[in-house]
C-alpha positions as CSV (number, residue, x, y, z in Angstrom):
1,M,144.3,97.8,-1.7
2,V,142.8,101.0,-0.5
3,L,139.8,102.4,-2.4
4,S,141.4,105.9,-2.7
5,E,144.4,104.4,-4.5
6,T,142.2,103.0,-7.2
7,L,140.2,106.1,-8.0
8,E,141.5,108.6,-10.5
9,P,141.2,112.3,-9.7
10,P,138.3,114.0,-11.5
11,K,139.3,115.3,-14.9
12,E,139.0,118.9,-15.8
13,V,135.7,119.7,-17.6
14,K,136.2,121.9,-20.6
15,T,133.4,124.3,-21.4
16,M,132.7,125.8,-24.8
17,V,132.7,129.4,-23.5
18,N,135.3,130.8,-21.2
19,L,133.4,133.3,-19.1
20,K,136.6,135.0,-18.0
21,D,136.9,136.4,-21.5
22,Y,133.6,138.3,-21.0
23,A,134.5,139.7,-17.5
24,P,135.4,143.2,-18.9
25,F,132.0,143.4,-20.5
26,T,129.9,142.4,-17.5
27,G,128.6,145.9,-16.9
28,L,127.4,146.2,-20.5
29,L,125.8,142.8,-20.4
30,I,123.8,143.7,-17.3
31,F,122.8,147.3,-18.2
32,G,122.2,146.2,-21.9
33,N,119.6,143.7,-20.7
34,I,118.0,146.4,-18.6
35,E,117.9,148.7,-21.7
36,N,116.3,145.8,-23.7
37,L,113.5,145.8,-21.1
38,I,113.1,149.5,-21.4
39,L,112.9,149.4,-25.2
40,A,110.4,146.5,-25.0
41,S,108.2,148.6,-22.6
42,Q,108.4,151.5,-25.1
43,G,107.2,149.2,-27.8
44,A,104.3,148.0,-25.6
45,V,103.3,151.6,-24.8
46,A,103.4,152.5,-28.5
47,H,101.0,149.5,-29.2
48,V,103.5,147.7,-31.5
49,D,102.5,144.2,-32.5
50,P,104.1,142.0,-29.8
51,F,105.0,139.3,-32.2
52,I,106.8,141.6,-34.5
53,L,108.5,143.3,-31.5
54,G,109.4,139.9,-30.1
55,G,110.8,138.7,-33.4
56,L,112.9,141.8,-34.0
57,S,114.2,141.6,-30.4
58,L,115.1,137.9,-30.9
59,I,116.9,138.7,-34.1
60,A,118.8,141.6,-32.4
61,V,119.8,139.3,-29.5
62,I,121.1,136.6,-31.8
63,I,123.1,139.1,-33.8
64,W,124.6,140.6,-30.7
65,L,125.4,137.1,-29.4
66,L,127.2,136.2,-32.6
67,I,129.1,139.5,-32.6
68,G,130.0,139.1,-28.9
69,T,131.0,135.5,-29.3
70,Y,133.3,136.0,-32.2
71,G,134.3,139.6,-31.7
72,T,135.4,139.3,-28.1
73,K,139.0,138.2,-28.9
74,V,139.4,141.2,-31.2
75,A,137.6,143.7,-29.0
76,I,139.1,142.7,-25.7
77,K,142.0,145.2,-26.1
78,Y,139.4,148.0,-26.6
79,A,137.2,146.8,-23.6
80,D,137.6,150.1,-21.7
81,Y,136.5,152.2,-24.6
82,I,133.7,149.9,-25.5
83,E,132.5,150.0,-21.9
84,I,132.5,153.8,-21.8
85,F,130.7,154.3,-25.2
86,G,128.2,151.5,-24.3
87,G,127.5,153.0,-21.0
88,V,126.9,156.5,-22.5
89,A,124.6,155.0,-25.1
90,I,122.6,153.1,-22.4
91,I,122.3,156.3,-20.3
92,I,121.1,158.4,-23.3
93,L,118.5,155.8,-24.3
94,G,117.3,155.5,-20.7
95,L,116.9,159.3,-20.4
96,Q,115.1,159.4,-23.8
97,S,112.7,156.7,-22.5
98,M,112.0,158.5,-19.3
99,I,111.4,161.8,-21.0
100,E,109.1,160.3,-23.6
101,A,107.2,158.5,-20.8
102,M,106.4,161.9,-19.3
103,G,104.8,162.8,-22.6
104,V,107.5,164.9,-24.2
105,S,108.3,163.9,-27.7
106,L,112.0,164.5,-28.5
107,F,111.7,163.4,-32.2
108,P,108.2,164.4,-33.6
């Protein structure tokens, strides 16, 4: 008997999350994380208590994780629109951050 005849082929491993479902949202995931860093730096510059800022950031991330996990199946047909609106929001928040970093207050 040959050893290769007795071995079974490896079984397919099932994962809890299918990353292919999130592929249309990859840009938002990447740039959204960059925007989180920008917002965190704004909080640091404004001398916000880091524990409160960290707690609020963690709550926001968990909420977005839940929305993203359970809302992907519903939102996938609107992925192109979500990508556009999300990208515009990220650009606006980034511009606001850069303008305020130069000392110009947009909302006094």
